[in-house]
Every structure is written in C-alpha cells, then in structure tokens.
N, C-alpha and C positions, 0 to 999 in steps of 0.2 A: 511151448509152441515152436515148431521147427522153423529154421530159417530157410528162405528161398535161396537156391544156389545162384551165385552171381556169375556173370560172364567173365571169363578169365582172358586177359589179353596177354599175348606172348610178345616179348621184345627181343631185339637183337642189339647188342652193344657195339658201338663203333668208336675208334680212336680217330680224331680229326686233327690234321696238321694244317695250320693256316700259312698264308704267304709270308707273314712276318716271322715265321719260325716257331710261333707258340703252338702248344698242343693242348687239346681237351680230350680227356679219356672218358670212356664209358657213357657216350651219348646214346640215349635210347631211341630206337626206331621200331615202329610197329612191324612185326614179322609178316603180317599179311601184305605189306607193300612190296616185299622182296621176293625174289625168285622169278620164274618165267624167263622170257627172252632177255629182259633187261638186267637180270642178276641183281647186283647190289647198287646199281646206278640210281634207283629211286630213293635210296638212303641220302644221297647228296641233296636232292630236292627237299626232302623232309628236314634235314639238318639246316639247310639254308632258311627254311621257313621258321624253324625254332630260333635261329640267330636273328632273323628279322624281328620277331616278337620280343626277344630280349633287348635288342637295340632300341626299339620303340619305347620300352619301359625305362631304360637306362639313359637314353639320349646319346649314346655312343654309337657311331656307325658300325655296321657289321664288317668283319674281316673277310677277305677273299679266301676260299678254301683251296688248299694246294693238293691234299690227298686225304682219302678216307680208307681205313682198313678195319676189318672186324677185330674187336678186342679179343685177347686170349682169355680163356676161362680160368 
C-alpha cells in the first residue's frame, strides 16, 4: 500500500546573539513567516516564543535577544 504524501515544512536557520554575549546557532523558523514587507523581523518574534516555551520548562528566565542573522549554509 502506498503512503500518503506528507506536507513538507520549510525552515530557515538563524544565529541568535543574546545581550549577555552568548550565541545559539541554527534556530529553526518556519519559512512561511518570513518575507514580505517585514523581511526577517517575524523571526525575532518566533524565536522569542521558542525561548519563552523553553524557559517555562526549565524554570530559567529567557535572555534578551541582541541580534538575529541568517545562518550560513
């Protein structure tokens, strides 16, 4: 029996630098959020939401984001 094709999500990877100087590389953001007039700015919001979810699970407050850039391939 053939499998049904699944919807494929495309992601864009970002490097995030936080106010304390730490860096997290290759953070995934759904590509459908990006582009248009806002460019990559919606990625900041998506990464902040990811950080909030992580902080809720770990009990450690999220860090403030200093900058976000697309990761090199």
